[in-house]
BAFI-3210 file (N, C-alpha, C; in Angstrom, 3 decimals, decimal comma, padded with zeros to 6 digits):
// residues 308
n [1|2|3|4|5|6|7|8|9|10|11|12|13|14|15|16|17|18|19|20|21|22|23|24|25|26|27|28|29|30|31|32|33|34|35|36|37|38|39|40|41|42|43|44|45|46|47|48|49|50|51|52|53|54|55|56|57|58|59|60|61|62|63|64|65|66|67|68|69|70|71|72|73|74|75|76|77|78|79|80|81|82|83|84|85|86|87|88|89|90|91|92|93|94|95|96|97|98|99|100|101|102|103|104|105|106|107|108|109|110|111|112|113|114|115|116|117|118|119|120|121|122|123|124|125|126|127|128|129|130|131|132|133|134|135|136|137|138|139|140|141|142|143|144|145|146|147|148|149|150|151|152|153|154|155|156|157|158|159|160|161|162|163|164|165|166|167|168|169|170|171|172|173|174|175|176|177|178|179|180|181|182|183|184|185|186|187|188|189|190|191|192|193|194|195|196|197|198|199|200|201|202|203|204|205|206|207|208|209|210|211|212|213|214|215|216|217|218|219|220|221|222|223|224|225|226|227|228|229|230|231|232|233|234|235|236|237|238|239|240|241|242|243|244|245|246|247|248|249|250|251|252|253|254|255|256|257|258|259|260|261|262|263|264|265|266|267|268|269|270|271|272|273|274|275|276|277|278|279|280|281|282|283|284|285|286|287|288|289|290|291|292|293|294|295|296|297|298|299|300|301|302|303|304|305|306|307|308]
n.u [139,522|138,016|135,096|132,609|129,199|126,579|127,455|127,111|128,161|130,075|130,949|132,114|133,750|135,439|135,964|137,783|140,011|141,131|141,641|143,500|145,910|145,520|145,761|143,845|141,745|138,615|135,061|131,883|128,702|125,469|122,247|120,661|120,674|123,622|124,731|126,947|127,729|129,340|130,099|132,258|133,590|134,725|136,589|138,381|139,326|141,183|142,641|144,401|145,735|147,634|148,631|148,156|147,657|144,922|142,066|138,747|135,816|131,711|128,256|125,268|124,222|124,120|125,643|127,529|129,741|130,725|133,803|134,829|136,863|137,101|134,139|132,802|130,355|128,119|126,087|122,503|120,302|121,560|122,495|120,770|121,069|120,162|119,617|120,021|122,162|121,069|118,203|117,875|117,852|115,595|114,970|117,530|118,197|116,467|117,697|120,670|119,718|118,387|120,796|122,757|121,827|122,328|124,874|125,833|125,121|126,460|129,475|130,563|132,551|133,939|134,925|133,410|132,193|131,412|129,683|127,446|124,712|122,531|125,782|126,512|124,637|123,913|125,711|125,329|123,205|123,720|125,588|124,092|121,925|124,034|125,183|127,559|131,309|131,876|134,165|135,046|132,962|132,576|131,938|132,429|133,524|135,256|137,939|137,496|136,165|138,287|140,433|138,811|139,211|141,883|142,472|141,203|142,609|144,787|144,736|143,885|146,583|148,546|150,343|151,378|148,621|149,763|150,598|149,121|147,266|145,004|141,805|138,599|135,200|132,635|130,418|129,033|128,026|125,296|126,605|128,496|131,995|134,818|137,545|139,535|141,930|142,801|144,384|146,550|150,089|152,029|153,157|152,693|150,599|147,044|145,542|147,898|148,739|145,902|143,517|141,154|138,909|139,358|139,923|137,532|135,682|136,743|136,574|133,745|133,123|134,385|132,225|130,212|131,783|130,833|128,064|128,289|129,692|127,616|125,394|127,195|127,415|125,521|125,311|126,224|129,359|131,929|134,402|136,149|135,389|135,624|138,325|139,232|138,055|139,815|142,375|141,211|141,017|144,068|145,022|143,789|144,445|147,266|148,024|148,504|148,171|147,146|146,199|143,010|139,872|136,956|133,264|132,321|131,270|130,559|131,359|131,467|133,483|134,713|132,618|130,123|127,884|125,958|125,722|127,171|129,451|131,678|135,390|138,720|141,157|142,881|143,488|143,980|144,780|142,642|140,318|139,475|140,746|141,749|140,523|140,503|141,136|140,478|141,855|139,837|138,493|135,906|133,941|134,268|134,036|130,775|130,081|131,021|128,516|126,747|126,560|127,022|124,179|122,652|123,007|121,947|119,179|118,860|119,064|116,410|114,385|114,257|112,232|111,751|112,638|114,312|116,732|117,129]
n.v [088,171|085,130|084,000|081,275|080,448|078,180|075,349|073,056|069,477|070,158|072,785|072,545|070,503|071,903|074,368|073,002|072,210|074,703|075,847|073,750|075,027|077,418|080,079|082,441|084,254|082,347|082,464|080,477|080,633|080,488|078,373|076,959|077,226|077,058|075,113|076,447|077,529|075,357|073,512|075,393|075,380|073,204|072,480|074,818|074,015|071,424|072,864|074,245|072,275|071,650|073,432|075,826|079,272|080,440|082,650|081,148|081,070|080,642|081,677|082,772|084,730|087,243|089,597|089,405|088,904|091,262|092,892|090,833|089,916|087,634|086,134|082,230|080,698|077,901|076,986|075,590|073,340|070,130|067,497|064,238|060,903|059,749|062,276|065,073|068,031|070,384|070,254|071,596|073,452|076,726|076,154|076,669|078,591|081,242|081,235|082,164|084,624|085,876|085,209|087,491|089,388|090,050|089,432|092,330|093,902|093,618|092,518|094,478|094,773|091,701|089,111|086,873|083,696|080,447|077,665|076,257|074,308|074,370|075,399|077,398|079,039|079,859|081,124|083,493|084,552|085,194|087,166|089,274|089,788|090,997|093,097|093,054|094,210|091,956|090,758|090,237|088,129|085,218|081,552|078,636|075,807|074,252|073,512|071,331|069,888|069,870|068,548|065,920|064,917|064,971|062,826|060,633|059,925|059,632|058,066|055,802|055,925|055,192|057,433|060,095|062,251|064,606|065,393|065,611|068,085|068,511|069,925|071,271|072,646|075,497|074,390|073,454|070,758|068,526|069,057|069,945|070,312|068,556|068,964|067,148|067,761|069,832|068,943|067,669|065,240|065,589|067,823|066,323|065,811|065,072|063,314|061,646|059,814|058,144|055,861|056,973|055,202|055,353|057,527|058,265|057,162|058,505|060,861|060,570|059,603|062,009|063,947|062,612|062,078|063,077|061,805|059,542|059,359|060,813|058,838|056,526|056,922|058,287|060,813|064,348|065,225|066,401|066,911|067,361|069,638|070,816|070,987|072,470|075,039|075,748|075,706|078,114|080,307|080,026|081,383|083,476|084,679|085,333|086,095|084,949|084,326|082,575|079,753|079,120|077,038|078,293|079,921|082,322|085,228|086,667|088,953|089,069|087,754|084,199|085,131|085,820|086,648|088,225|085,553|082,678|080,756|078,058|079,321|079,320|080,974|083,662|084,365|086,248|088,303|090,506|088,925|087,801|088,459|087,859|086,708|084,026|083,052|080,149|078,896|077,346|074,737|074,162|071,888|072,162|074,895|074,369|072,083|073,786|075,618|074,210|073,793|076,686|077,298|075,553|076,387|079,338|078,281|077,200|079,788|081,627|080,102|080,659|082,490|086,316|087,716|086,505|086,924|089,695]
n.w [090,065|089,713|088,766|088,684|087,547|088,583|090,550|089,715|087,937|085,546|087,012|089,063|088,688|086,927|089,067|090,143|089,246|088,851|091,232|091,629|090,209|090,774|089,855|090,913|092,909|093,541|093,336|094,044|091,958|093,093|093,237|095,092|098,819|100,407|099,043|096,999|098,872|100,549|098,753|097,725|100,717|101,535|098,965|099,900|102,336|100,618|099,432|100,821|102,217|099,895|099,702|098,377|097,932|097,776|097,988|098,245|097,921|098,232|096,804|097,384|096,494|093,298|093,466|094,558|092,545|091,958|090,656|089,657|086,868|085,315|084,675|084,449|083,411|083,984|084,552|083,682|082,377|081,913|079,295|078,697|078,753|075,091|074,549|072,503|072,206|071,368|071,967|074,009|074,278|074,072|077,714|078,281|077,058|077,966|081,127|080,367|079,537|081,622|083,180|081,789|082,324|085,011|085,363|083,673|085,259|087,520|086,992|085,239|083,194|082,535|081,251|079,191|079,931|078,183|078,918|078,642|077,632|073,671|072,972|071,056|070,018|072,913|073,340|071,182|072,965|075,063|073,953|073,263|075,233|076,807|075,724|075,595|074,210|071,646|071,815|074,470|074,975|075,277|073,344|075,217|073,191|070,848|071,902|073,376|071,237|069,114|071,181|071,428|068,770|068,031|070,126|069,477|066,535|067,986|069,517|067,278|065,757|067,686|068,740|070,280|071,477|072,377|069,592|068,042|065,714|065,664|063,611|063,983|062,890|063,088|064,515|068,111|067,821|066,872|063,916|063,552|062,580|061,843|060,401|058,003|055,948|057,033|059,405|061,545|062,231|063,634|061,906|059,549|056,869|058,349|055,976|054,563|056,279|057,351|056,387|054,090|055,310|057,476|058,783|058,451|060,371|062,652|062,335|062,748|065,926|066,771|066,390|067,403|070,206|072,835|073,241|073,435|075,858|077,563|077,453|078,359|080,969|081,998|082,233|080,976|079,227|082,836|082,869|080,613|079,265|082,025|081,949|078,814|080,109|081,827|080,129|079,433|080,913|081,461|079,646|079,082|081,824|081,542|079,067|077,695|074,239|073,208|070,587|069,958|069,369|069,305|069,812|068,386|068,086|064,990|062,226|059,912|059,520|057,892|055,630|057,366|058,944|062,066|063,330|065,127|065,574|065,330|065,552|065,216|067,089|068,399|071,723|074,577|077,771|077,366|076,127|073,170|070,961|068,209|065,175|063,458|059,959|058,006|055,325|052,939|051,037|047,964|048,569|051,750|052,391|052,430|053,808|056,848|056,152|056,392|058,878|060,369|059,030|060,873|062,649|062,759|062,685|064,819|066,543|065,380|066,408|068,718|070,812|070,362|072,280|073,561|071,248|070,894]
ca.u [138,923|137,516|133,656|132,152|128,044|126,535|127,725|127,282|128,935|131,076|131,095|132,975|134,995|136,073|136,395|139,164|140,683|141,792|142,130|145,052|146,581|145,995|145,977|143,285|140,936|137,366|133,996|131,014|127,817|124,079|120,715|120,854|121,018|124,362|124,854|128,063|129,261|129,186|131,470|133,737|134,427|135,342|137,580|139,078|139,931|142,173|143,806|144,744|146,316|148,257|149,363|147,607|147,142|143,997|140,711|137,672|134,259|130,597|126,981|123,731|124,200|124,806|125,996|129,633|130,637|131,819|135,613|135,513|137,655|136,475|132,767|132,490|129,004|127,980|124,805|122,456|120,055|122,464|122,396|120,574|120,664|119,247|118,909|120,739|122,509|119,902|116,872|118,495|117,688|114,906|115,224|118,637|118,714|116,121|118,535|121,562|118,931|118,926|122,770|123,274|121,071|123,602|126,590|126,133|124,907|128,106|130,392|130,563|134,180|134,458|135,184|132,537|132,516|129,685|129,622|126,154|124,412|123,768|126,647|125,967|122,992|123,691|126,797|124,714|121,665|124,657|126,301|122,980|121,764|124,839|126,105|129,285|131,686|132,304|135,881|134,795|132,006|133,009|131,670|133,710|133,557|136,741|139,096|137,053|135,995|139,254|140,881|138,520|139,198|143,056|142,446|141,146|143,879|145,940|144,363|144,799|147,955|149,891|151,331|150,942|147,693|150,631|151,598|147,856|146,939|143,223|141,199|137,172|134,587|131,046|129,713|129,675|126,982|125,457|126,499|130,336|132,752|135,792|138,910|140,534|142,791|143,286|144,810|148,201|150,132|153,843|153,435|152,976|148,817|146,371|145,362|148,767|148,806|145,152|142,970|139,937|137,722|140,002|139,575|135,213|135,873|137,887|135,155|131,908|133,730|134,563|130,965|129,333|131,524|129,181|126,605|128,971|129,860|126,122|125,373|127,447|127,664|123,874|125,146|127,144|130,964|132,236|136,051|136,369|135,116|136,652|139,735|139,364|137,809|141,093|143,450|140,898|141,522|145,247|145,137|143,542|145,313|148,849|148,082|149,558|148,080|147,134|145,361|142,166|138,676|135,433|131,902|132,386|130,259|131,136|131,438|132,042|134,468|134,139|131,403|128,836|127,098|125,260|125,464|127,666|130,529|133,306|136,344|140,410|141,131|143,766|142,904|144,797|144,072|141,668|139,605|139,552|142,203|141,544|140,165|141,710|140,434|140,896|141,454|138,119|137,934|134,535|133,876|134,502|133,262|129,774|130,033|130,760|128,082|126,101|127,099|126,453|122,633|122,320|123,231|120,946|118,352|118,611|118,649|115,802|113,441|113,925|111,219|112,064|113,048|116,163|117,527|117,224]
ca.v [087,197|084,098|083,773|080,505|080,737|077,091|074,617|071,567|068,775|071,243|074,013|072,100|070,235|074,048|075,004|071,909|071,999|076,187|075,664|073,174|076,143|078,671|081,421|083,727|083,507|081,818|082,271|079,867|081,170|079,260|079,529|076,401|077,449|076,575|074,278|076,734|077,651|074,186|073,243|076,384|075,448|071,781|073,573|075,792|072,648|070,678|074,410|074,085|070,787|071,356|074,300|076,746|080,599|081,739|082,872|080,475|081,619|080,882|082,484|082,681|086,402|087,751|090,917|089,111|088,992|092,669|093,174|089,657|089,517|086,439|085,042|081,195|080,157|076,523|077,190|075,118|071,627|069,292|066,454|062,923|060,002|060,036|063,773|066,215|069,344|071,202|069,968|072,037|074,790|076,632|076,255|077,220|080,160|082,076|081,345|082,987|085,923|085,960|085,230|088,145|091,159|089,902|089,719|093,434|095,065|093,505|091,893|094,522|094,232|091,054|088,311|085,685|082,505|079,829|076,364|075,684|073,976|074,729|076,668|078,156|079,645|080,454|082,777|084,138|085,133|086,016|088,220|090,061|090,552|091,800|094,500|093,368|093,460|090,592|090,032|089,380|087,150|083,605|080,022|077,177|074,669|073,487|073,173|069,803|069,054|069,384|067,840|065,007|064,142|064,552|061,460|059,321|059,972|059,266|056,421|055,113|056,070|055,112|058,149|061,159|063,644|066,191|065,218|066,180|068,966|068,162|071,204|070,790|074,038|075,486|074,195|072,352|069,668|067,284|069,294|069,838|069,754|068,046|069,430|066,578|068,154|071,006|068,773|067,036|064,348|066,077|068,947|065,559|065,928|063,383|062,713|060,892|059,016|057,768|055,758|057,300|054,678|055,531|058,798|058,837|056,870|059,717|062,053|059,920|059,212|063,137|064,076|061,636|061,753|063,431|061,807|057,581|059,800|060,718|056,920|055,341|057,148|058,450|062,498|064,682|064,966|067,544|066,805|067,449|070,980|071,884|071,567|073,193|076,302|075,919|076,579|079,630|081,285|080,416|081,859|084,813|085,053|084,878|086,538|084,114|084,857|081,040|080,224|078,145|077,269|079,019|079,512|083,556|086,351|086,543|090,154|089,606|086,602|083,221|086,126|085,631|087,751|087,891|083,912|082,477|079,636|077,983|079,558|079,507|083,627|084,535|084,703|087,017|088,929|091,412|088,053|086,812|089,798|088,351|085,640|082,937|082,478|079,186|078,716|075,718|074,196|074,307|070,981|072,441|075,682|073,496|071,939|075,129|076,248|073,584|074,114|078,022|077,574|074,478|077,376|080,161|077,750|077,798|081,080|081,403|078,937|081,139|084,066|086,978|088,839|086,076|086,806|090,134]
ca.w [090,955|088,541|089,147|088,560|087,517|088,348|091,420|089,419|087,673|085,594|087,601|089,856|088,130|087,012|090,471|091,408|088,368|088,647|092,230|091,659|089,141|091,366|089,484|091,073|094,008|093,272|094,097|093,261|092,719|092,574|093,460|096,340|099,296|101,168|097,913|096,917|100,522|101,736|097,707|098,676|102,305|101,177|098,094|100,228|103,103|100,418|098,652|102,378|102,171|098,532|100,210|097,156|098,494|097,192|098,486|097,839|098,670|097,772|097,672|096,484|095,743|092,322|093,543|094,602|091,330|091,705|090,281|088,496|085,658|083,886|084,693|083,831|082,881|083,896|084,864|082,602|082,415|081,145|078,727|079,485|077,543|074,509|074,216|071,661|072,776|070,723|072,931|075,743|073,829|075,369|078,963|078,887|076,388|079,832|081,689|079,978|079,699|083,482|084,146|081,154|083,009|086,204|084,946|083,078|086,402|088,890|086,487|083,606|083,037|082,377|080,351|079,648|078,730|078,294|078,661|078,807|075,376|072,701|073,657|070,297|070,402|074,431|073,648|071,371|073,471|075,990|073,417|072,836|076,291|077,832|074,868|075,733|072,590|070,909|072,394|075,912|074,880|074,046|073,911|075,130|072,897|070,001|072,767|073,799|070,212|068,582|071,687|070,809|067,221|068,433|070,906|068,009|065,521|067,993|069,304|065,798|064,696|067,917|069,129|071,577|070,812|071,688|068,336|066,360|065,309|065,167|063,194|063,609|062,692|062,703|065,932|068,924|068,137|065,295|062,559|063,906|060,939|061,489|059,321|058,188|055,589|057,801|060,415|061,007|063,248|063,598|060,736|058,878|056,546|058,429|054,989|054,219|057,550|057,731|055,167|054,158|056,024|059,301|059,164|058,181|061,744|063,790|062,055|063,309|066,854|067,283|066,626|068,585|071,650|073,770|072,883|073,848|077,598|077,964|077,515|078,980|082,763|082,659|082,628|079,925|079,703|082,901|083,158|079,413|078,901|082,756|081,405|078,301|080,925|082,549|079,610|078,511|082,058|081,419|078,236|079,546|082,672|081,234|078,253|076,228|072,476|072,358|069,275|070,605|068,349|070,315|069,292|068,446|067,284|063,593|061,688|058,223|059,142|056,702|055,127|058,219|060,416|062,941|063,752|066,160|064,671|065,737|064,642|065,823|067,205|069,793|072,906|075,486|078,269|076,788|075,478|071,803|069,974|066,639|064,761|061,955|059,122|057,587|054,161|052,750|049,673|047,889|049,911|053,376|052,836|052,419|055,196|057,374|056,242|057,480|060,299|060,562|058,954|062,049|064,520|063,038|062,757|066,457|067,576|065,326|066,798|069,868|070,954|069,848|073,121|073,637|070,325|070,220]
c.u [137,995|136,069|133,498|130,250|127,496|128,009|127,197|128,285|130,329|131,573|132,160|134,032|135,989|136,898|138,084|139,694|141,397|141,914|143,465|146,111|146,698|146,558|144,644|142,395|139,939|136,392|132,761|130,142|125,997|122,940|120,939|120,939|122,146|124,742|126,806|128,848|129,842|130,596|132,872|134,325|135,189|135,963|138,770|140,324|141,257|142,654|145,025|146,035|146,744|148,794|148,798|146,979|146,228|142,721|139,903|136,666|133,179|129,641|126,469|123,345|124,727|126,105|127,641|130,306|131,352|132,989|135,757|135,828|137,071|135,612|132,948|130,804|128,715|126,800|123,672|121,852|121,141|121,414|121,968|120,666|119,393|119,071|120,120|121,266|121,051|119,117|116,676|118,136|116,963|115,224|116,565|119,190|117,762|117,117|120,079|120,789|119,507|120,132|122,775|122,908|122,218|124,802|127,048|125,779|125,863|128,799|130,832|131,773|134,705|134,503|134,064|132,906|131,594|130,263|128,014|125,653|123,404|124,506|126,734|125,440|123,094|124,711|125,990|124,064|122,603|125,582|125,038|122,658|122,671|125,225|127,054|129,300|131,682|133,701|135,469|133,730|131,991|132,825|132,519|133,102|134,191|137,359|138,439|136,821|137,502|140,241|140,715|139,432|140,956|143,257|142,327|141,811|144,986|146,254|145,127|146,236|148,797|151,022|150,686|150,155|148,492|151,043|150,722|148,053|145,544|141,962|139,395|136,641|133,476|130,542|129,927|127,910|126,908|126,150|127,941|131,029|133,926|136,457|139,705|141,758|143,277|144,347|146,056|148,824|151,864|154,370|152,878|151,117|148,118|146,094|146,530|149,059|147,461|144,236|141,869|139,031|138,066|139,751|138,478|134,990|136,438|137,012|133,317|132,400|133,860|132,771|129,870|129,980|130,807|128,380|126,861|128,855|128,329|125,043|125,537|127,666|126,283|123,638|126,000|128,293|130,801|134,164|136,262|136,170|135,639|137,723|140,025|138,833|138,907|142,487|143,402|141,496|142,833|145,608|145,261|144,832|146,973|149,299|149,314|149,680|148,044|146,228|144,076|140,762|137,513|134,913|131,622|131,434|130,672|130,988|131,886|133,457|134,251|132,839|130,193|128,692|126,417|124,409|127,029|128,387|131,430|134,419|137,264|140,143|142,412|142,841|144,185|143,698|142,955|140,450|140,317|139,877|141,852|141,361|140,715|140,953|141,015|140,593|141,024|137,783|136,475|133,399|133,167|133,629|131,218|129,617|130,656|129,991|126,775|126,073|126,620|125,228|122,573|122,164|121,798|120,070|117,744|117,882|117,186|114,573|113,104|113,169|112,411|112,793|114,400|117,138|117,907|117,872]
c.v [086,256|083,423|082,351|080,515|079,050|076,221|073,395|070,761|069,518|072,242|073,752|071,548|071,284|074,051|073,920|071,868|073,822|076,347|075,502|074,315|076,970|080,429|083,040|082,673|083,317|082,591|081,661|080,413|080,045|079,708|078,451|076,888|076,746|075,373|074,861|076,967|076,395|073,696|073,946|075,580|073,798|072,250|073,639|074,553|071,947|072,263|073,944|072,756|070,818|072,929|075,698|078,161|081,101|081,531|082,121|080,433|081,028|081,638|082,543|083,856|086,627|088,767|090,705|088,425|089,784|092,185|091,798|089,916|088,883|086,210|083,952|080,936|078,231|075,795|076,268|073,164|071,289|068,355|065,227|062,365|060,037|061,426|064,833|067,527|070,089|071,270|070,659|073,607|076,205|077,762|077,287|078,825|082,139|082,238|081,584|084,070|086,811|086,262|086,468|089,540|090,753|089,909|091,344|094,379|094,524|093,352|092,788|094,932|093,243|090,460|087,170|084,247|081,011|078,236|075,749|075,608|074,078|075,526|077,588|079,226|080,646|081,235|083,848|085,153|086,173|087,650|089,525|090,323|091,199|093,145|094,176|093,660|091,979|089,281|089,475|088,190|085,596|081,720|079,091|076,131|073,988|073,256|071,773|069,225|069,012|068,671|066,551|064,281|064,195|063,273|060,393|059,306|059,216|058,114|054,813|054,576|055,620|055,849|059,340|062,346|064,877|066,229|065,791|067,526|068,646|069,700|070,560|072,792|073,937|075,614|073,382|071,983|068,843|067,524|070,153|069,760|069,621|068,144|068,146|066,720|069,140|069,796|067,801|066,448|065,118|066,941|067,699|065,166|064,344|062,424|061,692|059,789|058,243|057,010|056,829|056,243|055,378|056,789|059,480|058,260|057,864|060,704|061,449|059,852|060,272|063,514|063,307|061,050|062,257|062,895|060,060|058,584|059,725|059,337|056,274|055,661|057,211|060,290|062,532|064,650|066,795|067,860|067,744|069,095|071,850|072,165|072,773|074,823|077,196|076,901|078,182|080,312|081,352|081,669|083,699|085,296|085,489|085,626|086,430|083,897|083,229|081,262|079,123|078,328|077,369|079,399|081,066|084,262|087,143|087,774|090,102|088,146|085,286|083,715|085,510|086,749|087,731|086,461|083,941|081,306|079,922|078,417|079,132|080,919|082,924|084,496|085,313|087,461|089,937|090,197|088,190|088,593|089,428|086,453|084,647|082,491|081,294|079,048|077,260|075,958|074,338|073,240|071,515|073,556|075,013|073,519|072,643|075,220|075,676|073,363|075,426|077,767|076,689|076,056|078,638|079,057|077,977|078,751|081,513|081,297|079,877|082,503|085,872|087,875|088,670|086,029|088,261|091,316]
c.w [089,733|089,852|088,672|088,600|087,876|089,192|090,815|088,526|087,022|086,040|088,664|089,984|087,799|088,113|090,807|090,753|088,306|090,223|092,400|090,978|090,325|090,948|089,742|092,112|093,074|094,035|093,132|093,510|092,061|093,273|095,123|097,076|100,307|100,299|097,920|098,129|100,751|100,004|097,954|099,870|101,887|099,966|099,239|101,287|101,793|099,181|100,435|102,437|101,246|098,713|098,516|098,092|098,419|097,792|098,276|098,661|097,251|098,003|096,934|096,008|094,552|092,432|093,984|094,078|091,026|091,692|090,267|086,776|084,622|085,056|084,129|084,230|082,460|083,893|083,517|083,223|081,574|080,748|079,596|078,240|076,325|073,582|073,533|072,638|072,472|071,450|074,061|075,890|074,515|076,815|079,360|078,506|077,910|080,907|081,473|080,244|080,736|083,721|083,147|081,864|084,291|086,195|084,676|084,181|087,197|087,930|085,173|082,652|082,590|081,220|080,453|078,936|079,198|078,228|078,338|077,696|075,626|072,476|072,246|070,308|071,620|074,333|072,236|071,809|074,813|075,408|073,084|074,108|077,055|076,842|074,639|074,270|072,722|071,435|073,816|076,216|074,057|074,662|073,627|073,937|072,050|070,974|073,092|072,183|069,144|069,657|071,587|069,952|067,558|069,311|070,282|067,095|066,346|068,364|068,396|065,195|066,018|068,295|070,045|071,110|071,013|070,475|066,916|066,561|064,946|065,376|063,128|064,284|063,246|064,027|066,994|069,060|066,532|064,182|062,721|062,146|061,132|060,554|058,748|057,396|055,989|058,845|060,512|062,587|062,875|062,516|059,313|058,444|057,030|057,232|054,299|055,060|057,795|056,224|055,437|055,264|057,422|059,812|058,946|059,690|062,598|063,298|062,964|064,983|067,149|067,127|067,418|070,140|072,929|074,245|074,022|075,396|078,055|078,581|078,024|080,715|083,147|082,070|081,491|080,309|080,919|082,840|082,018|079,159|080,504|082,388|080,329|079,078|081,242|081,522|078,482|079,617|081,918|080,648|078,573|080,998|082,182|079,629|076,772|074,526|072,251|071,271|070,161|069,713|069,489|069,038|069,659|067,744|065,967|062,830|060,605|058,181|058,392|055,496|055,697|058,486|060,893|063,549|064,892|065,877|065,409|064,648|065,437|065,656|068,118|070,432|074,218|076,537|078,362|076,249|074,243|071,048|068,198|066,183|063,064|061,147|058,249|055,921|053,379|051,430|049,351|048,887|051,254|053,451|053,295|053,590|056,736|057,223|056,841|058,418|061,382|060,582|060,489|062,716|064,301|063,055|064,531|067,435|067,068|065,735|068,109|070,218|071,120|070,848|073,594|073,114|070,089|071,389]
res [m|i|t|i|l|g|a|g|k|v|g|m|a|t|a|v|m|l|m|m|r|g|y|d|d|l|l|l|i|a|r|t|p|g|k|p|q|g|e|a|l|d|l|a|h|a|a|a|e|l|g|v|d|i|r|i|s|g|s|n|s|y|e|d|m|r|g|s|d|i|v|l|v|t|a|g|i|g|r|k|p|g|m|t|r|e|q|l|l|e|a|n|a|n|t|m|a|d|l|a|e|k|i|k|a|y|a|k|d|a|i|v|v|i|t|t|n|p|v|d|a|m|a|y|v|m|y|k|k|t|g|f|p|r|e|r|v|i|g|f|s|g|i|l|d|s|a|r|m|a|y|y|i|s|q|k|l|g|v|s|f|n|s|v|n|a|i|v|l|g|m|h|g|q|k|m|f|p|v|p|r|l|s|s|v|g|g|v|p|l|e|h|l|m|s|k|e|e|i|e|e|v|v|s|e|t|v|n|a|g|a|k|i|t|e|l|r|g|y|s|s|n|y|g|p|a|a|g|l|v|l|t|v|e|a|i|k|r|d|s|k|r|i|y|p|y|s|l|y|l|q|g|e|y|g|y|n|d|v|v|a|e|v|p|a|v|i|g|k|s|g|i|e|r|i|i|e|l|p|l|t|e|d|e|k|r|k|f|d|e|a|v|q|a|v|k|k|l|v|e|t|l|p|p|q|l|r|e]
***
């Protein structure tokens, strides 16, 4: 069973996409009475129309997630126009700490995937508070960041974004580090296809993509995160050994310890199986370090009870 914590815009976009794939039964949990039950019933009717034979239910009780093998955390306060992801920090950290206790109590064997912002810091809180192996606490971020970069590259070059391999590291925030030198189109390094000015535009568009969506429509991205969650669930359910960027707790990788950073990793049925360490130049290491230090600063501003 796949449990989604939170029945807001991200949670429901994820539920719709997962229903259409039919990987497993779905459970929606949210605090508002009737909200998850009503959403689940409507979604179940849609599944019946489409011939997707899975069970979809809603609940206000966290106990109902017993037996879940995947828990997707979408609960928390979302960004509004003019806000950064980092401004959501303490309120959402309290939510993560509360949910971590419930997941630990009722879904102790689950793989936990967090989308709540700022996701790197939230993944750190979830890891510390559940006490789960780091392989089973995954911050969703990099799939979306790299896809956004691939989209902007494809638009400038007039090619399919399926031909683009875009690399983004560090964090899901203003200090994220798109890496043009390691990005390519059809196997050709990006620097051979685009001018320095065009690359700088792509980097800026990638970093500011979420803010632009929020400014244009008044609330933050939901379809993009949902699509990335679906790809993550698929990789786990099919044990596909795909390599995606995630926000993960580092234990020596890239020279860091006790911090969450956005890095590429192999994902399969047991969660994260291996972190991939990319060869970075000195300048790239500096930019990666700036992102990591930004995450550390966020975590350090939290009260001790939320980060220990």
